[in-house]
N, C-alpha and C positions, 0 to 999 in steps of 0.2 A: 235470294233467299226467301221463301214464302214464309210469312209469318209463324205458323205453326211449326216450320222444320227448322227456323230460324231459333225459336223457342227451345226447341227441343235438344238442339247441337251446340246451343251457344259455349256450353262449358269447354267444347273441343274449342275453339278459336283461343289462340295464344300460341300453343306449338303446332297448330293446324291455322294456315289463313283462312280467309272467308272464300278466298278464291280455290283453293285446295278443297275447301267442303264443298263447294260448287263441284270439283272434278267427281269426288266420292259420291254424290248425290247423282250423279250423271252416268255412273259407272253400273255395270250389270255382270255380275259374279255367279258363275254355275258352281255348283257343290252337288257331287255325286256322291251320295251316302250322307245319310244325317243321324247317324247313331251316337257313338261316343264322342269324338271329335269332331263329326262334321255338324251336328246340332249346335253343340257349344261354338263352333264358328260361326254358323248362322246368326246365333245371337250375338257375340262378339261385333260381326260386321254390321248387323242393322242398328247398333247402339253406337258405331263409328259414324254411320249416316249414309251407307251405300244405298242408292235409289232403287235399284233393283237386284232382287236375288231370284235364281231359278234353282228348285233343290228336287231331288229324285231320291227314293227311296222304296222299295217294297216291302219291305221288312215292317211288323206290327212291334209296338212295345211287349216286353217281359219280363218277368220279375227280377231275372240276373242283368237287367239293364238299369234298374233303381240306384246301384250304388254309382252310375258317373254320367248319365244319359241326361241332356236338356228336355225338360217337360215329362220326363220318366216317373210315375208315380202310380199309386194304386189305383186311381181313377182313369188313367189314361189306358192301363193294361188291354191289350188286344184290337186298341186302334193304329192305323198306320202312323209311322213318324213322321214322315213329311206332310201329312195331312195336318196332323195336331200342331207341329211346329210352325207350319205356315199362320196358321191363327194367331199362335203367341207372336211371331213376329209382325204380323200385320197391327195386333194390338199395342207393340211397342213403338211402333212407328207407322201411322195410318195414311200417310202420304206416300210410302212405299210401295212399288210394285213387288207382288210375291206371286211368281210362279211354282207350283208344286207338282210334281207327280207319283203315282206309285207303281210305276213301272220300271225304273231303275235302268241299267245301260245292258242292253243285250247283243243288240246288233249296231251294225255301223250305222243304221239309217236312226236308231235311237241316239246314238253318239250326236250324229250331225245336228238332228234337230235340237240336241240339248244345249250344245255350245253356240247355238245361233244367236248371233247379237250380244254374247259374252266378251268381256275384255279379258279376263284371265278363267281361269278354270283349275277346280279343288278337286282332286279323286281322295274320296275318303271312304271307299268301298271296301270290303274284306280282302285280306290277305289272299285267299282261295279263289278271287275271282280278277285274277292275274290278266286272263284273256280279256274280259270285258276292260281293265286299266289299258291295256296297251291299245285297243279300239278307240275309246276316248283319246289318248294322247297322239292316237294317227290324227284322230280327226281336227284335235287341236292344231297340230303342227300344219295341216292344211289349211287351216284359217288365220296362221300366225300368231297363235295364242301361248303364252306361257300356262304350261301346266305344272301343278307340284302335289305331292302327298305328303302328309305328316303320319307320324303314328307316335303311340305313346309307349314306353318302355319302362314299367314299374313306376317310379317316381321320378323319370324323364322324359325326353321326348326327342323326337328326328325328324328334320324337313328335308326336303330335297325338291329342286326346282328344277325345270327341265325347260330351256330355251328353245323356242321352236326352230332355230337354225343350229340347234347344238345334239347333244347327244340325244338319241333316243331312248325310250324304256327299254327295248329289246335289247341294245345294245349296252346298257347299264346292267341288266342282269344275264350279260354273254349268252343272248338267245339270237338267234338268226333274225335279222331285220323284214329279212323278204319271207318267212313263215308265213303259212296261211292261218288266218285267225282260229279255223277250226281246229287246228294240230297245236295250238297255244295252250290248250287246257291240259295238255299232259307233262308240259313242263313241269320241274320244279325248280323254283325260285331260290338260288343260294341263300342261306342264312345271313351270311356277311352281307350281303346286298340290302337285306331287309333292316337288319339291327347291326350295323357295323362295329358298333360299340356295344358291350355287354356291361350292364352294371356290375360292381362288386357283390352287391346283395343276392345277385341270382344264384351264388354259389351255396346260398343256404335254402333254396327251394328245395325240399324232399325229392328224393330220386324216384320215388312211384309218380309223382305227379308229373314230374319232367319226362318219363316214359309217357305217360297218358297224352300230354301234350305232343310228343314228336308220334304219335301213332294216330293224332286225331279225335282221339277218345275224350278228350278235354279242351276245353276253349283255353287260351293262354291267361293266364291272371292280368287283369288290368285294374286302376282304380281312379279316383276321382281327381286325384293331384295329376299323375303324368297328364290323364286325359285334356284336364284343363290348360295345362301346360302346352300342349301341342295345339290346342285351338288357338292359344294367343299368339302363337309362333307362326301359325298360318297367317291368322288375322293381320299381323304386322307386315309379313312378307305380301301379303296381298294389297295392303296399302302401300309399302315401297314401290311397288310393280306401276302401281296409280300414280303416285305423286314424285316417283323420281327422287325418294330422299337419298340414297346412296346407290351403290353399285351392287348388282343381281348376285348372289353366288349361286352357280349352276351347276347342275350334276355334270362329272362326278364329284362336285363338293358337295358337301353335308355340312349342315348344322345340329349339333348333340348337346342337349342341356340335361343334367342330371343333378335335382336339388338333395340327394341324401348324400352323392358323391361329392356333391359341391364341384360340378365338372362343366366346363363350356368348352365344345371343342369344335373348331371348325376344320374339318379333315375333308381328305380326298380318298374316295375309294379304287384301289388298285386293281 
């Protein structure tokens, strides 16, 4: 390891061997969407020692992001998330390669270009961008790459990993796997696929807020705890895929953790 890289990541060594650290340095991870979970995931991975990150997000920071998003503060309001975060990542590890764009994933060409050279692909785009997620996973499968997404659920988080030879995102969501991407935007993803476990405290959300969420008049509530947990779960699974620390739990199997309910569930969506 170069002297500066070795000095930065010396505290990793022990639970991670030097040869494993070199694997992390040689790896390229793509993160589509660097909002709540994605931005914190990028920060976790760069501090883990991933040598090359590719990030993309068309969104700019808003006031409502400050409660949970990495690099979101008064001074960054109105600035593109990927651009701001890329600068912070480079400051954390100056020898890392950081590629960023503000285009997001809109087309198959976008997805193909984005995953080029990646070892793992993480989808942290908004739930409403299901078509874009399908396009991204289809390209990941073509390249033999693991694709995963995590979501924050209150004070908990859920993670799903898709084996490139296993279940497709369409099959997981009961959608025709041969459907044209242009038709996918009309599909309503079942709630039990997005959130197979509902936290107990969700019952205390006021009815009027629930109605606004279901009618898309209000964004679902989220906080720094659930988002932080989701990012750590994703970073852990990225490391596991790269280092082969244990078996990889793939869809339809999911992992769910909730810190208020004190639940750790490895379940299977039926």
